[in-house]
PLY file of the C-alpha trace (Angstrom):
ply
format ascii 1.0
element vertex 112
property float x
property float y
property float z
element edge 111
property int vertex1
property int vertex2
end_header
241.95 -168.96 27.84
239.01 -171.39 27.91
239.22 -174.79 26.31
236.59 -175.21 23.59
235.64 -178.50 22.03
233.43 -179.85 19.31
230.21 -181.45 20.54
227.18 -183.08 18.91
223.44 -182.42 19.14
220.57 -184.72 18.11
217.26 -183.24 16.96
214.20 -184.20 14.93
214.44 -183.51 11.19
211.35 -181.33 11.71
213.63 -178.84 13.45
216.22 -178.71 10.64
214.98 -175.52 9.00
214.73 -173.67 12.31
218.19 -174.84 13.44
219.74 -173.87 10.10
218.21 -170.43 10.34
218.22 -169.63 14.08
220.68 -172.10 15.60
219.87 -174.12 18.69
217.34 -172.37 20.92
215.17 -174.21 23.45
212.54 -171.44 23.30
211.80 -172.47 19.71
210.99 -176.07 20.64
207.62 -177.15 19.40
207.89 -178.64 15.91
208.70 -182.05 17.42
209.19 -183.66 20.83
212.63 -183.87 22.37
214.73 -187.02 21.96
213.28 -188.52 25.15
209.76 -187.65 23.98
209.24 -184.52 26.07
206.84 -181.95 24.64
208.62 -179.00 26.23
212.21 -178.18 27.14
213.58 -180.21 30.05
216.07 -177.44 30.85
216.71 -173.87 29.77
219.57 -174.80 27.52
220.82 -177.05 24.75
221.77 -180.67 25.38
225.01 -181.72 23.72
226.84 -185.03 23.38
230.47 -185.37 24.36
231.24 -187.79 21.54
229.97 -190.35 19.05
229.17 -192.97 21.71
226.87 -190.63 23.62
225.27 -189.45 20.37
224.70 -193.06 19.27
222.88 -193.72 22.55
220.55 -190.78 21.89
219.99 -191.98 18.33
218.90 -195.33 19.76
216.45 -193.87 22.28
214.97 -191.46 19.74
211.37 -190.91 20.82
210.55 -188.02 18.47
208.20 -190.06 16.28
210.47 -189.99 13.22
213.97 -189.55 11.87
216.54 -187.24 13.46
219.57 -185.21 12.42
223.00 -185.21 14.01
224.57 -181.75 14.27
228.16 -180.77 15.06
228.40 -177.86 17.50
231.58 -175.77 17.61
233.00 -173.41 20.18
231.51 -174.73 23.41
233.54 -174.06 26.53
233.40 -177.35 28.48
233.47 -175.41 31.73
230.11 -173.85 30.81
228.30 -177.19 30.58
225.89 -178.25 33.32
224.85 -181.80 34.26
221.09 -182.36 34.27
221.42 -184.94 37.05
221.21 -187.94 34.72
224.71 -187.76 33.28
223.74 -185.67 30.25
225.14 -182.19 29.83
223.69 -179.00 28.45
224.79 -175.50 27.68
222.59 -172.95 29.49
222.61 -170.66 26.46
221.46 -170.47 22.86
223.89 -171.55 20.13
223.94 -169.43 16.95
223.47 -171.06 13.54
227.04 -170.13 12.56
228.31 -172.63 15.16
226.22 -175.65 14.08
226.66 -177.88 11.06
224.51 -180.80 9.91
226.75 -183.88 9.83
224.32 -186.79 9.56
220.81 -186.07 8.24
217.74 -188.30 8.30
218.84 -190.97 10.78
215.83 -193.31 10.88
213.99 -194.02 14.10
215.10 -197.42 15.36
212.43 -199.91 16.36
212.53 -201.67 19.72
0 1
1 2
2 3
3 4
4 5
5 6
6 7
7 8
8 9
9 10
10 11
11 12
12 13
13 14
14 15
15 16
16 17
17 18
18 19
19 20
20 21
21 22
22 23
23 24
24 25
25 26
26 27
27 28
28 29
29 30
30 31
31 32
32 33
33 34
34 35
35 36
36 37
37 38
38 39
39 40
40 41
41 42
42 43
43 44
44 45
45 46
46 47
47 48
48 49
49 50
50 51
51 52
52 53
53 54
54 55
55 56
56 57
57 58
58 59
59 60
60 61
61 62
62 63
63 64
64 65
65 66
66 67
67 68
68 69
69 70
70 71
71 72
72 73
73 74
74 75
75 76
76 77
77 78
78 79
79 80
80 81
81 82
82 83
83 84
84 85
85 86
86 87
87 88
88 89
89 90
90 91
91 92
92 93
93 94
94 95
95 96
96 97
97 98
98 99
99 100
100 101
101 102
102 103
103 104
104 105
105 106
106 107
107 108
108 109
109 110
110 111
């Protein structure tokens, strides 16, 4: 049996309605840039954080142009995660809305 864990995902608040309705799906990207400021998906998959520390880092580098939400993601098999080459991991699949839950809404963009 595979080991599943709870992970986190950071996304612009502009994506909240879509995530609540459709889950996490990189093909629906477009309402806001990615956390690093990219205008299109960097990979065919969903980036997830392996804990609060990693999520906090992404909250600090937020380059979406506004506040973000922190989502809890359930049921990910750690063995299915891929490394993007920079130490961040992603699931090469869509994640249904039933497996995501908003845990920290409206985290303000931090100034540098």
